[in-house]
SEGUSE-814335 format. One record per residue (C-alpha): residue in three letters; residue number from 1; x, y, z. Coordinates in Angstrom, 3 decimals. Example, Ala and Ser with C-alpha at 12.3 -4.5 7.8 and 13.67 -1.06 7.14 Angstrom:
2
 residu num        X        Y        Z
    ala   1   12.300   -4.500    7.800
    ser   2   13.670   -1.060    7.140
This chain:
361
 residu num        X        Y        Z
    met   1   71.342   93.262  -46.768
    ser   2   74.854   94.405  -45.729
    gln   3   74.270   98.014  -47.227
    thr   4   71.367   98.584  -44.804
    thr   5   72.900   97.466  -41.444
    pro   6   72.945  100.148  -38.997
    asn   7   76.483  100.202  -38.257
    his   8   77.433   99.424  -41.905
    thr   9   79.076  102.751  -42.645
    gln  10   82.241  102.788  -43.975
    thr  11   82.366  103.166  -47.837
    val  12   84.241  100.497  -49.536
    ser  13   85.374  100.464  -53.287
    gly  14   85.312   96.920  -54.772
    trp  15   84.682   94.765  -57.703
    ala  16   81.687   92.559  -57.804
    ala  17   79.397   90.201  -60.048
    his  18   75.793   91.208  -60.401
    asp  19   74.369   88.125  -62.430
    asn  20   75.398   84.776  -63.701
    ser  21   77.169   86.219  -66.414
    gly  22   79.916   86.387  -64.038
    lys  23   81.265   89.750  -65.241
    ile  24   83.027   91.753  -62.637
    thr  25   82.606   95.169  -62.634
    pro  26   83.147   98.154  -60.082
    phe  27   80.977   98.249  -56.973
    thr  28   80.709  100.449  -54.133
    phe  29   79.606   98.992  -50.585
    lys  30   79.305   99.492  -47.070
    arg  31   81.328   97.208  -44.166
    arg  32   80.892   97.502  -40.592
    glu  33   82.793   99.598  -38.253
    asn  34   85.762   98.178  -36.603
    gly  35   84.291   96.637  -33.192
    val  36   85.789   95.764  -30.013
    glu  37   86.944   92.278  -31.331
    asp  38   87.736   93.274  -34.731
    val  39   90.755   94.519  -36.658
    thr  40   90.352   96.548  -39.962
    ile  41   92.842   95.662  -42.934
    glu  42   93.737   97.478  -45.883
    ile  43   93.879   94.970  -48.521
    leu  44   97.015   94.994  -50.625
    tyr  45   96.486   91.781  -52.527
    cys  46   94.122   89.003  -53.434
    gly  47   94.178   85.686  -54.710
    met  48   92.142   84.346  -57.523
    cys  49   90.483   81.137  -56.503
    his  50   88.253   78.905  -58.985
    thr  51   85.733   79.077  -56.169
    asp  52   85.735   82.930  -57.082
    leu  53   84.369   81.799  -60.657
    his  54   82.029   79.207  -59.381
    tyr  55   80.201   81.881  -57.442
    ala  56   80.599   84.929  -59.882
    lys  57   78.677   82.645  -62.258
    asn  58   76.554   81.224  -59.945
    glu  59   77.599   77.529  -60.897
    trp  60   76.703   76.029  -57.353
    gly  61   73.242   77.903  -57.377
    ile  62   74.048   79.652  -53.952
    thr  63   75.132   82.851  -55.206
    met  64   73.670   85.942  -53.443
    tyr  65   74.228   88.998  -55.947
    pro  66   76.163   91.240  -55.730
    val  67   79.002   88.898  -54.739
    val  68   82.202   90.185  -54.046
    pro  69   84.619   87.464  -54.371
    gly  70   88.321   86.764  -52.998
    his  71   89.382   84.738  -49.796
    glu  72   92.850   84.969  -50.342
    ile  73   93.475   88.089  -48.755
    thr  74   96.738   90.081  -47.578
    gly  75   97.220   93.555  -46.094
    leu  76   98.059   95.768  -43.225
    ile  77   96.248   96.346  -39.989
    thr  78   95.049   99.689  -39.670
    lys  79   92.676   99.333  -36.488
    val  80   92.618   97.105  -33.747
    gly  81   89.530   96.801  -31.524
    ser  82   89.920   97.086  -27.832
    asn  83   89.446   93.194  -27.019
    val  84   91.948   92.227  -29.399
    thr  85   95.347   90.979  -28.446
    gly  86   97.861   89.637  -30.466
    phe  87   97.774   92.159  -33.521
    lys  88   98.581   96.095  -33.566
    val  89   98.458   98.814  -36.258
    gly  90  100.908   98.128  -39.068
    asp  91  101.054   94.132  -38.847
    arg  92  101.164   92.057  -41.884
    val  93   98.304   89.875  -41.929
    gly  94   96.046   87.257  -43.814
    val  95   92.380   86.545  -44.197
    gly  96   91.596   83.274  -45.724
    cys  97   88.116   81.571  -46.254
    leu  98   86.517   81.587  -43.051
    ala  99   84.886   84.783  -41.692
    ala 100   82.521   83.580  -38.658
    ser 101   81.661   80.528  -36.939
    cys 102   79.534   79.283  -33.589
    leu 103   82.711   79.085  -31.415
    glu 104   80.986   76.818  -28.977
    cys 105   80.686   73.261  -31.132
    glu 106   83.465   70.818  -30.438
    phe 107   84.730   71.675  -33.767
    cys 108   85.551   75.410  -33.158
    lys 109   86.783   74.574  -29.481
    asp 110   89.083   72.139  -31.339
    ser 111   90.502   74.993  -33.850
    gln 112   88.751   72.968  -36.764
    glu 113   86.527   75.911  -37.329
    asn 114   86.251   75.113  -40.892
    tyr 115   84.218   72.371  -40.027
    cys 116   81.738   73.914  -37.870
    asp 117   77.858   73.603  -38.996
    gln 118   77.738   77.394  -38.540
    ile 119   80.812   78.391  -40.443
    gln 120   80.442   81.442  -42.738
    phe 121   82.789   82.277  -45.516
    ser 122   84.589   85.311  -45.973
    tyr 123   82.237   86.053  -49.215
    asn 124   78.602   84.972  -49.991
    gly 125   78.165   84.226  -46.204
    ile 126   75.909   85.638  -43.512
    phe 127   77.898   87.332  -40.763
    trp 128   76.755   87.161  -36.757
    asp 129   74.994   90.801  -37.548
    gly 130   72.751   89.304  -40.399
    ser 131   74.873   91.088  -42.838
    ile 132   75.923   89.403  -46.288
    thr 133   79.754   88.893  -46.276
    tyr 134   81.809   90.645  -49.042
    gly 135   85.501   89.335  -49.980
    gly 136   88.996   90.632  -50.819
    tyr 137   88.445   92.070  -54.246
    ser 138   87.915   95.389  -52.212
    asn 139   90.276   97.939  -50.773
    met 140   89.482   97.114  -47.299
    ile 141   88.056   94.583  -44.907
    val 142   86.833   94.454  -41.282
    ser 143   87.347   90.935  -39.774
    asn 144   87.039   89.375  -36.613
    his 145   90.428   88.850  -35.036
    arg 146   89.962   84.835  -34.668
    phe 147   89.698   85.180  -38.454
    val 148   92.953   86.583  -39.031
    val 149   96.663   85.240  -39.059
    his 150  100.059   86.746  -39.277
    val 151  101.851   86.596  -42.463
    pro 152  105.892   85.975  -41.822
    glu 153  108.206   89.026  -42.435
    asn 154  110.330   87.408  -44.890
    leu 155  107.448   86.354  -47.385
    pro 156  106.160   88.877  -50.094
    met 157  102.603   89.887  -49.635
    asp 158  101.400   89.313  -53.270
    ala 159  102.953   85.446  -53.738
    ala 160  102.054   84.828  -50.098
    ala 161   98.127   85.416  -50.694
    pro 162   97.165   82.479  -52.305
    leu 163   98.588   80.340  -49.390
    leu 164   95.513   81.419  -47.376
    cys 165   93.221   78.885  -49.558
    ala 166   95.509   76.846  -51.808
    gly 167   98.310   76.735  -49.446
    ile 168   96.158   75.726  -46.485
    thr 169   94.138   73.176  -48.612
    val 170   96.880   71.007  -49.566
    phe 171   98.810   71.293  -46.128
    ser 172   95.963   70.481  -43.722
    pro 173   95.612   66.798  -45.269
    met 174   99.088   66.428  -45.557
    lys 175   99.222   67.419  -41.579
    asp 176   96.454   64.872  -40.906
    ser 177   97.993   62.084  -42.763
    asn 178  101.544   62.544  -40.966
    met 179  103.292   63.384  -44.149
    leu 180  104.919   66.562  -42.535
    asn 181  106.963   64.003  -40.352
    ser 182  107.548   60.964  -42.584
    pro 183  110.622   61.813  -45.118
    gly 184  111.335   59.132  -47.712
    lys 185  107.448   58.906  -48.127
    lys 186  106.032   59.082  -51.713
    leu 187  103.479   61.686  -52.329
    gly 188  101.589   61.788  -55.660
    val 189   99.965   65.290  -56.732
    val 190   97.221   64.921  -59.009
    gly 191   96.829   67.993  -60.965
    leu 192   99.547   70.693  -61.527
    gly 193   97.636   73.888  -60.746
    gly 194   97.077   76.380  -58.123
    leu 195   96.819   73.587  -55.480
    gly 196   99.124   71.295  -56.896
    his 197  102.166   73.133  -57.396
    val 198  102.198   74.124  -53.399
    ala 199  101.843   70.405  -52.575
    val 200  104.784   69.604  -54.529
    lys 201  106.920   72.591  -52.704
    phe 202  105.334   71.260  -49.267
    gly 203  106.488   67.775  -50.125
    lys 204  109.805   68.900  -51.187
    ala 205  110.096   70.647  -47.850
    phe 206  109.288   68.012  -45.796
    gly 207  111.502   65.449  -47.567
    leu 208  109.206   63.409  -49.382
    his 209  109.565   61.615  -52.821
    val 210  106.892   63.803  -54.925
    thr 211  105.591   62.249  -58.135
    val 212  103.056   64.569  -60.123
    ile 213  100.468   62.856  -62.056
    ser 214   98.782   64.935  -64.922
    thr 215   97.122   64.595  -68.216
    ser 216   99.758   66.990  -69.787
    pro 217  102.895   65.883  -70.567
    ser 218  103.953   69.471  -71.381
    lys 219  103.963   69.858  -67.515
    glu 220  106.796   67.298  -67.203
    ser 221  109.844   69.638  -67.276
    glu 222  107.832   72.390  -65.174
    ala 223  107.306   69.694  -62.546
    lys 224  110.463   68.134  -62.498
    ser 225  113.013   71.542  -63.315
    arg 226  111.101   74.235  -61.711
    leu 227  109.083   72.862  -58.744
    gly 228  111.564   69.578  -58.027
    ala 229  109.475   67.026  -58.461
    asp 230  111.154   63.429  -58.489
    gly 231  108.655   61.928  -60.669
    phe 232  105.924   62.475  -63.397
    ile 233  103.271   60.260  -64.572
    val 234  100.981   60.921  -67.729
    ser 235   97.507   59.677  -66.458
    thr 236   96.593   58.799  -69.865
    asn 237   99.600   56.443  -70.685
    ser 238   98.542   53.137  -69.624
    lys 239  101.850   51.852  -69.574
    gln 240  103.354   54.411  -67.106
    met 241  100.386   53.980  -64.771
    gln 242  100.703   50.428  -64.920
    ala 243  104.601   50.770  -64.195
    glu 244  103.893   52.953  -61.025
    arg 245  101.257   50.629  -59.156
    arg 246  101.635   50.309  -55.898
    thr 247  104.210   52.862  -55.449
    leu 248  102.935   55.874  -53.679
    asp 249  101.922   56.082  -49.864
    phe 250   99.684   59.038  -49.876
    ile 251   97.810   61.430  -53.148
    ile 252   96.304   64.375  -53.083
    asp 253   93.959   65.096  -55.825
    thr 254   93.568   68.795  -56.484
    val 255   91.386   68.353  -59.931
    ser 256   88.070   70.083  -60.125
    ala 257   87.112   68.249  -63.459
    pro 258   85.358   64.884  -63.453
    his 259   87.556   61.899  -63.423
    ser 260   87.617   58.385  -62.700
    leu 261   89.471   57.662  -59.436
    gly 262   89.967   54.028  -60.332
    pro 263   93.257   54.350  -62.088
    thr 264   94.754   56.739  -59.465
    leu 265   93.670   54.510  -56.830
    glu 266   95.686   51.453  -58.326
    leu 267   99.011   53.955  -57.687
    leu 268   98.702   53.607  -54.305
    lys 269  100.455   51.065  -52.014
    val 270   98.277   48.658  -49.663
    asn 271   96.900   50.910  -46.892
    gly 272   97.315   53.835  -48.978
    thr 273   95.181   56.915  -48.789
    leu 274   93.470   59.300  -51.426
    val 275   92.389   62.855  -50.535
    leu 276   90.143   65.072  -52.727
    val 277   90.453   68.605  -52.381
    gly 278   89.257   69.406  -55.855
    ala 279   85.622   70.060  -56.091
    pro 280   84.478   68.598  -59.412
    glu 281   80.829   69.584  -60.187
    lys 282   79.344   65.961  -60.595
    pro 283   80.285   63.003  -58.885
    leu 284   83.348   61.097  -59.351
    asp 285   83.696   57.401  -60.932
    leu 286   84.768   55.379  -57.733
    pro 287   85.046   51.810  -58.522
    ala 288   84.998   49.084  -55.468
    phe 289   87.910   46.937  -56.515
    pro 290   90.760   49.076  -55.901
    leu 291   89.528   49.866  -52.696
    ile 292   88.841   46.239  -51.598
    phe 293   91.981   44.831  -53.314
    gly 294   94.252   47.497  -51.705
    lys 295   92.785   48.128  -48.321
    arg 296   92.909   51.593  -49.409
    ser 297   90.992   54.786  -48.288
    val 298   89.274   57.656  -50.061
    lys 299   88.663   60.791  -48.214
    gly 300   88.417   64.674  -48.296
    ser 301   89.505   67.667  -46.840
    met 302   88.618   71.283  -46.791
    thr 303   90.952   74.271  -45.897
    gly 304   91.847   74.144  -42.387
    gly 305   90.973   75.662  -38.854
    met 306   92.611   78.859  -37.832
    lys 307   95.429   77.570  -35.522
    glu 308   96.342   75.209  -38.377
    thr 309   96.611   78.277  -41.015
    gln 310   98.567   79.913  -38.669
    glu 311  100.830   76.763  -38.320
    met 312  101.060   76.660  -42.230
    met 313  101.798   80.245  -42.899
    asp 314  104.643   79.877  -40.143
    val 315  105.952   76.688  -42.341
    cys 316  106.142   78.779  -45.416
    gly 317  107.882   81.542  -43.595
    lys 318  110.853   78.982  -42.168
    his 319  110.736   77.195  -45.603
    asn 320  110.342   80.479  -47.673
    ile 321  107.400   78.763  -49.368
    thr 322  104.997   81.022  -51.898
    cys 323  103.066   80.531  -54.868
    asp 324  103.927   81.062  -58.297
    ile 325  101.695   84.021  -59.358
    glu 326  100.715   86.569  -62.069
    leu 327   99.867   89.738  -60.740
    ile 328   97.176   91.579  -62.268
    thr 329   95.643   94.768  -61.648
    pro 330   91.809   95.440  -61.260
    asp 331   91.030   96.233  -64.704
    glu 332   92.376   92.747  -65.936
    ile 333   90.018   90.302  -63.416
    asn 334   87.682   89.506  -66.093
    asp 335   90.422   88.720  -68.612
    ala 336   91.951   86.580  -65.748
    met 337   88.629   85.217  -65.029
    asn 338   88.095   83.738  -68.473
    arg 339   91.675   82.469  -68.377
    leu 340   91.084   80.811  -65.029
    ala 341   88.000   79.023  -66.620
    lys 342   90.722   77.683  -68.893
    asn 343   93.075   76.820  -66.514
    asp 344   95.335   79.116  -68.371
    val 345   97.456   80.415  -65.566
    arg 346  100.903   79.455  -63.957
    tyr 347   99.703   78.997  -61.290
    arg 348   97.599   81.557  -59.687
    phe 349   96.492   85.108  -60.467
    val 350   96.844   87.663  -57.634
    ile 351   95.079   91.035  -57.725
    asp 352   97.252   94.010  -56.909
    ile 353   94.330   95.764  -55.382
    ala 354   95.966   99.404  -55.432
    gly 355   97.544   98.613  -58.967
    lys 356   96.551  100.966  -61.584
    ser 357   95.232  100.298  -64.979
    asn 358   97.735   99.756  -67.950
    gly 359   94.658  100.238  -70.447
    ser 360   93.355   96.696  -70.877
    thr 361   89.799   95.585  -70.957
């Protein structure tokens, strides 16, 4: 669709999946000209989210091929529309999951665009002009200025890229539950991956007591020594789980694989809250008794609005929070996708868009 839209005249080099094999190959396509409300961005880096894998392989059944993944984008502004204020050529900026919303509903007016019924994502969405959105696995992007944020000067652009998804996805529920202003409170983080490791960093920055909950005993030293976690629970160890019952105020569950919420809920104090930010393909087991006997809550959360995303970036600048990344070149995307499917990354792949091939396949 976007290749035939009249004002889509800018030729772009990117990488796309063309079928549910998920294989990513070079792809040339068109983007729109910079409009009066737009900024054009030279993409320097793009993080690889697990969502990219789901879309590339059509695991959610909604992929529109060809799909150009990528919603953890950092780069430099090269053009600014005449109606745009707050951005100028040369600015360091980021683009996350959102490309468009209705701008008129209660959520858009409250800076919660991510909950708008008409939200469109940075890729595999339908933009206002009817074109399919293509993401950050490409050398440039044109974005409406409302969906662009500034990247603090002190943050490296590569390690800051995953903050546009992984960072805001854990920051938003922590803010919503007042964990940003509750030093000494006890936070549990289920899963030490791309989202989980950032949640640990936020928790420590805000003075929380942080406990990592994982199926992998081998991650304990990393969680404590490298990331500064205060505690570590092996979720398959019933003795450890029993010993830590009713000790946590708040838990963020970042796991995308099917699992029972019952044992995790038992770790919460009375009135505690468990927030789901992982997206398993199958329904989760949610027993009633841990909820009833602990007056506990289970809720979900997705990314964040644009005002909140900028706030998150500014907090990261203040506390020097970035993601731990493995930097790859575009010719390594498929290898990285295969490793991502096995959760074999510490903790986020980031594509150096202009990176030169190192000869790998």
